[in-house]
N, C-alpha and C positions, 0 to 999 in steps of 0.2 A: 919476427913478424907480428908477435902478439901486440906490440905497442904501435904498430903501423896502422894508421886509419885509412879507410877507403870511403870516399863520399858516395852516397846512394841517391843524390838528388838530381843527377843528370839522366836525360831520357833520349835525346837525339843522338844519331850516329856520330856527328862531329864533336858534340860535347863529351860523349863517352870516350872517343879516341883521344881527345886532348887530355882527359883525366888519366888514361892509361899511360900516355907518354910522360906526363908529369910524375906519375907514380914510379915509373921505371927510372927516370932521371934522378929522382930523389933517393930511392932506396937501392937501385941496382946499377949505378953508373959504370962500375967495372965490368959488368956482364954484357951490357948492351948500350951502345951510344950512337950508333948510326941509324937515323930514322928516315933515310931517303927511301923513295918508292922502290928502288932496285934491290933493297936489302930484304932478305927473307923474314927478318924480324918485323918489318913494317907490315908484311902480309899477315902475320900472326896477330898483330895488334888490330888490323882491320877486321879480321875474322872474329875476334872476341868482341869488338865494338858492334859488329853487325848482329851477332847472337844476342848481346845485351839489349840492343835497340829493338830487335824483334820481340824479345821477351817483354820489354817495357810496353810496346804497342799492344800486344795481346793482353797483357794485364790490364791496361787502361780500357781496352775494348770489352773485356769480360766484366770489369767493374761497371762500365757504362750500361751494359745490358741488364744489370740488376737494379738500375734506377729507373723509376717509372717515367720521369720527364725526359730521359735521354735514350731509352731503349729504342732500337730500330727494327729488330727482328721480331716477326710475329710470334715465334715460339717463346721468346723472352717475355713479351707482353702477356701471353697466355699464362706463363709460369707465375708472373707477378700477380695476375688476377686470381689464380688458384690459391696462392699464399694468402691473399686478402679475402678469400671466401666469395669471390665473384665468379659465377659460372657463365662463360661467354656463350651466347646462343649461336647456332649455325645459320644456315640459310633460313629465310622466313618465307612461309607460303602466303599466297594471295588469298583473299576472302571475298565472297560475294553472297548475294541471296538468290535463290532459285525458286521460281513458281512451279510447284508440283501440282498438276491438274489431272483429275480423274472424272469420269462420267458415271454418275450414280443413278440407279433406277428411281422412279418416282413412287411414292406411296401417299395417295390422296393428293394433296397439293404441296407436299414437302418431300425432301430426299428420304429414301428408305435408309434409316440409320443402321440397319443390320448389314449393309453392304459397304459401310465406311472401311477402307483398308488401313493397314498399319505397315509402314515402311521402316525396315530395321536399319540400325547404324551400319556404317561403312558401305551404304548404297552409293553407287558411282554415277556421276553425270560427266559427260565428255564433250569436248569441242575444241577446235583450234589445236589439236594434238596434245591437249592437256586433260588430266583426270582430276576431278574434284569429288570429295566424299562428304556425306552427312556424318555428324558426330552423335546425334541422339535419335531416339525413336520418333518417327513422325506419325502421329495418330490423327487421322482425318476426322475422327469423331470429336476431337477437342477444338473449341474455337480459339484457343490461345496456344502459344508456344510453350516450350518447357520452362521458359523464364517468366511466363505469365502474361506475355504481351499478345494482344489480338492479332492473329495472322491468317484467318480463314475467311474466304469469300465464296459466294455461290451465285451462279447465273443460271436461270432456267433455260432449257432447250425446248423450243416450241415447234410443233408441226405446222403444216400448211393451214390448219384450221384454228391455229392459235392455242392449241391444247398443250399443256406441259407434258413432255414425254420423259424427260430426265433432267438432271442438274449437273452442271460443271462445277465441281468443288475444287478450289485452289488453296493450297497451303504454301505460304511464303516462309522458307527456312534458310538458315545459314549453311553454306557449304565451304569447305576448306580445300585448297589445292593439295594434292598428294594421293598416294595409293598405299594400301596396307600390304605389308609383307611379313613373313614368318621365318625366323632364322632358328635352326636346330643345332644343338651342340650336345654331344654325349659327354657327360662328366665322369671322368675316371679318377683314380687316386692322384694322378699328377695335377689335376685341377683343384683338388681339395686342399687349398693353401690359404693362409690369411691374405685378405685384400686381393683376391684373384681378379684380374682384369680381362674382360672379354671385349674384343674389338669387332664391331659389325662390319660386314664387307662393303657396304655402300658409303659413299662420301657425301650423300645428300639426305641424311637422316634428319628429320625435323621434329620427331617426337617418339617417345616410347609409350605404347598403349598398355602392354601387360607383359610380365615375365613370370613364368611358372616352371617348377621343377617336378617332373612326372616320373614316377617309378613304373617300370615295365611297360612303357608306351611303345606301341608298334612303330618301329623305326621308319617304316615306309609311308606313314600318314601323319597329318597334322591333327592335333586334338580338336574336339568340337568347341564351338565358341563359348559355351557355358563354362568350360573348364578354365578358361582364362580369367574367370571371375571367382574361382574357388579360393577362398581365403586360407584354406589349409595348406595350399601348395604355392601360393602366390608370393612373389617378392615385390616390395613396394618402392617406388622412387621417392627419395628424400633429398632435401637440399644439402645435407651433410650427414655423414654416417653417425655422428653423435646425436642426431635428432631422434628422440625416443617415441614421439607420438605423431600421428597423422590423422586428418579429418576424413572419416569414412561414413558410409551409410549405416544408420542404425536399423538393422534388420528386424528388430523387435518392435519398432514403432510403426505407426500408420503413415499413409501418404495423403497429403491434402494440398491442393494448389493455394498459393498465397492470396489470390484475389478473387477467385471464382468458386472455390470449394470443390473443384474437380480434381481428379487424380493428376499428379504431376511432380510436385516437390517431394524430395526425400528427406526424412529426418536424419540428421547427422550428429556425430559425436566424435570426440578425440579417442583414439585407440592406440595402445602401446603395441609397437611392432618390433620384431627382431630380425625378420627376413626383409632385408632392405638393400638398396644399392644407390649409388650416385651416378649421374650421367655427365660426361665431359667430352669435349671435342679437342682433337689434336690440331697442330698447325696446318695439316693438309686436309682437314675437314672430316676425318674419320671419327666415328662415335665410339667411345670407350665406356663400358659399364664396369664399375668397381664394386665388388661385394664385400661383406663383412669379414671379421676375423675370429669370431667366437664359436663356441661349441654348444649348441642347444641341448645336447644330451647330458652335459654336466656343466651347469653354470653356478659357480660358487656364490655369486651375488643373489641368486634365487634360492639356492639350497640353504644358505645361512652358515655362519661360522661355527655355531654351536653344534650343528648336525655333522659338519664335515670335519671340524677340528683343525687346529693350526699346526700340529706336529707332523702332519703327513708329509712325506718326502716330495710328493708332487703338488704340494699346496701352491707354490708359486706358479707352476704351469697351469693349474686349474684356475687360479685367480686371473691370469692373463688371458684365459680363454673365455671370459664372460662375454655376454652378447650385447653389451652396451654399445659397441660399434658394429653390431649386426652379426649374423650367422655366416659361417663359411658354407660353401656349397656342399652338397652331398652327392653320392653316386646316384645317377639317374640321367634323364634326358631333359635338358634345359631348352625351353621354347621362349623366344623373344618375338613378340608381335609389335611391329613398329611401322612408322609411316615415312615414306620418302617423297621428295618433291621440292617445292619451293624455288626460289630464285626470281630474278627480275623478269625472266621470260614467262613466268606464270601469270603475269598481269594480262588480262584479256579485256576486250570490249564487251559491250552489252549484246545480248541475244546471240552469243556464240555457243553457249552450252545448251545444245538442243537435242542431245541423244543420251539415252540411259546406257551405262556400262553394266557391270555386274551389280545385281541388287536382289534383295529378298523382300517379298511383299506377302502379307497375309490378309485374305478376305474370307470372312466366315458367314456369308449369307446362306439362306436356305437352299438356293438353287446354284448348283455348281457351274452351269453355263453362264449365269449372270456374274458369278465370282470371276470366271475366266475373262468375261467381257470387261469387267472393271479393271482387271490387271492389265489387259491389252490396251486399255484407253489411256494409260499413263503417259502424259506429255510433260516436257520440261523446257524452261527457258530462263535465262538470267536477265532481269529487266535493267540491272545496273552493271557497270563494269566490275571486273575482278581486280582489286587493287591491294597494295600492301606487300607484295612479294619483293624481296631483295636478295642480293647475293652474299649477305653477311656484313658484319661491321668492318670498317676499315681500321687500320692501326690507330689513327688519331681519334676515331670515335670510341674505340675500346679504351684508349688512354684516359679520355675525359669521363667515361662511364665508371671506370675503376675509382677515380677520385670521388665521384658522387656516391658510389656504392659503399665506399669505406666508411662514410659518415652515417650510413643508415644502419638500423638495428632491427632485429626480429622482435620488436616490442612496440607497444603503443604508449607514448609518453604524453604527447600533446593531443588536443582535440582533433586536429587534422590527421594525426596518426590513426585515431579510432575510425574516422570516416574512411580513410584509405583502406584500413583492414576490412571494414564492412564491404567495400566494393571488391575486395580480393576474394571473398568467399565464393567457392565454386557454385556455378549457376544451378546445378541439380539440387542444391539444398535450399533454393529460394533466392530471389533477387528482387528487392524492392525497386519500384519505378523511380522513386526519389528518396533520398535519406539526408539527414543532417545530424550533427552532434554538437552538444553544448554542455556546459557545467550548470548544475542547478542544485542548490542545497548540499554542496560538497559531494555530489555524485555526478557521474557521466551519464547523460541522457542521450539515447539514440532514438530518433523519431523517423518513422518510415511511412511512405504512402505507396499504394499499389495502383493498378490500372485495371479496369474491368474489360469485359469482352467488347464493349462499345467504344473503347478508347477514352473513357472518362476516369478521372481520379476517384479513388476509393480509399477510405481510411478504416476499413474493416478487415485488415489482414488478420489471418488466423494465428492461433497460439503457436503452431508448429514453426512458422517462419521466425517468430520472435525468439522461440527457444533455440533455434539453430543459430541465430545471430549471437545470442548470449553465450552459447556453448563455444562458438567459433572464437569469440573475443576473449574467452577465459584463458586461452593459451598465451595471449599477447598483453593482457592488461597488467598494469602495475599492481603490486600486491595489496596496496591500500585503496585502490579504486573500486567503488561500487558502481555497477552498470545497471541501468534500467532501459529496457527497450519498449517503446510504446508507439501507438498510432499518432500520426501528425494531424493537423487541422487543415481543412479545406475552406477557403474563403471564395464562395461563388459570387460573381459580380455580373452586373448588367450595365449597359452603356446607352445613354440617350445623347445624340449629337445633333446639333442644329448648325446647318452649313449654308453659306451664301454661295450660289453657283451661277454659271453662265446659262444662257438660253440654249439648251441642247437636250439630248436624250437623258431624261431623268433616271430611268431604270439602270442605264449603264453606269452613270456616276454613282448611284446608290450602291450597286453591286460592287464597284471598285472600292468604295469606302468600307463596306462590310468585309470584303476580302482582306483589306489592309489591317483592319482591327483584329480580325480572326487570326491572321498570321502573326501579328504582334503578341497576342496572348496565347499562342500555341504552346501547350504544356511541354512539348518536346524541346522547346527552346528556353524553358524556364526551369528554375530550381527552387528549392525551399529557402526561406529567409531572404528572398529577393524582392526588394522594393520595386514598385511600378512607377517609373518616371514617365509622365504623360507628354512632356515636351517633344521627345523623339517621335512619338506616335502622331502628335499634332502636326509636326513638320512633314511627316510622310503623307498625311491626309491633304495638307496644303499643296503638295507636289502632284496630286492626282489631276489629270487633265480635266478641266471643267470646273474645278473647285477654286473659288476666289478667296473665301475667308471662312474660318470657323467662328460661328457666333457664340456657341456655348457647348460645353461637354459636361454631362453629369454622370456620376458613377454611383450605382446602387448595390447594396449588399443583399443578396437573395438567400433567405434562410427558410428551411423546411419546405413542405409540399413538393417533394422531388429533388430539392437541393440539399446541400450540406446543412447540418444542424449547428455549425460553428459560426457565430456572429463575429464580425471584425472588431478589433479592439479600438480602432480609430474613431474619433468622435463623429456623430451623425449631424448633418445639416438639417435633416428632417427625419425624425425617428419614425414617423408614420409611414413614409414611403421608403425608408431605408437609404436615403441619399447620404453618401459619405461626404463629410467636410474635408475638402482637399487642403493639405498643408504643404506649402511650397510646390504646388502643382504635382503632388506625389501621393501615392497610396502606400502606406508603410506596412511592412510585413512583420512577422515575429519569427524567432528561431525554429518554431515547430509548425510553421504554416506555409501554404502555397496558394497562389491565386489561380482561378480558372473561370472562364466563361463556359458554363456547362452546355448551354443550348444556344449557340450563336444565331441560329435562324430566328429565335424569338427574343433573345436577350440583347440584341444589338438593334436599336431603332434609330433610323436616319431621317431627319426632317430637312427638306430642301427648300431654300428661299431664293426667289429670283427678283430681278429688278421690276418686273411687271407686276409682282405681288404687292409692291409698295404703293400705298396711297398717299400722295402728296397734297 
């Protein structure tokens, strides 16, 4: 039989059966020659052909499930994603903004600042059967959000005599669908193993807030909130277990807001961590936390070869137990604080979130009765719909995202990579309103602009924000790249427009023109290094009811006296008035600048001409 060959290229039942019959006829004609269906030998051939066919089909199917373009089962797609370093997200929560309004006592003709409350994180607003939570501290004393954007308004409350009795103070803040839960797990010797996996009981986990390992914790109670931020017992979420550093708050540095100088932004720095875990989702939506494999009590890579010696019998074991892939768990009680929710049913309409759920508020005024009154006055509503919730990615969406993710890297190579990395920096460490990146004199320049409490551009961002950006990029930059972070330039402009209009209400036409120009130059819709093309603006003005024709449009550069100190680089048509010489009906920007009409009410002048004004 050693010289007898059997072909292995047949896969279907019929092909395999024919090959078996040919084999028997060629090598065993004296043993078996009757191949009719009534012969028992034919049954044995069919049985072998069926087994071989089944094996062939399963082999092909198993191989198919290892190929990204052909895999059909969700579990196979997730395994491919895991092997390529792509962590698939679970359900996504919806997001909206909520107006938090309190009534503050008056002091003179202003709100009494001593009664401004503080609303703590994880405060809940509810409506439509859904729960939304705040992520950050809401300080009513601050006119800006934690990202430095203006978000506070105030309305005086008058009595029947027109005297101000109090103020309604409103803070507009972001809330995210979901509620916070705490899972407790007692860690025994059976769990102290390398790469221990902990599966949370809920199938709608959307994020992990904090993981701590506590010794001698009362099994019947959850730890206080401050314990979840204790760095000595906390485990940190990383993208992969080999990740050595994460960006954390620098507790030794001060806090200064990026644009206003008020408290808000935290100083950040990269910190080496060994207590870490990764988060993954199974095919059925369960969240699995995987911890490290090392032993922090004896880490050879930290102790050093000279101190430990290489002749020790347990050298290999100690070497393998280094903490480069994280620490193993220890005996104690593990607490996981996480959020559940999300899904497409978390999308809600506007003005649905009108009730407070569980929340903590602090008011520290001199009179306790007024403190209680302020807390009772808290009202909420969402002025816009809650959107963005979905039930997770489909197989085809995951397949395409894996292909995209495989080509990406945890580093900044191109200029766009640097800009993307700046935008990925956690908001608590500062967030420029606008940023841009470009090459200059063989260095990478990051320029930033902020926004003040009045919603105007500012280029006086403080050193802390710039240091945070520099520190954040240090982990991703190329080794030979030098990075400079500096303030951008603001080009303030004014517009004079002469318009030929119909014989009708002058004020209405003028207001419509001013609104059109204001909206076109709205800084929320513009970015740095964006040229201003005037033709689209002129077309919009011509479309206004009552406008017949634009006679002329002049653009002026406003510098100093309450405006930016940055003159535009484009040539002036009149240096005395600051009129800009238009080139191709365009105002050209620079990589480090952005345009703004700072005071639309006085910087936009509209002159209306009518047929009756003409003298023939």
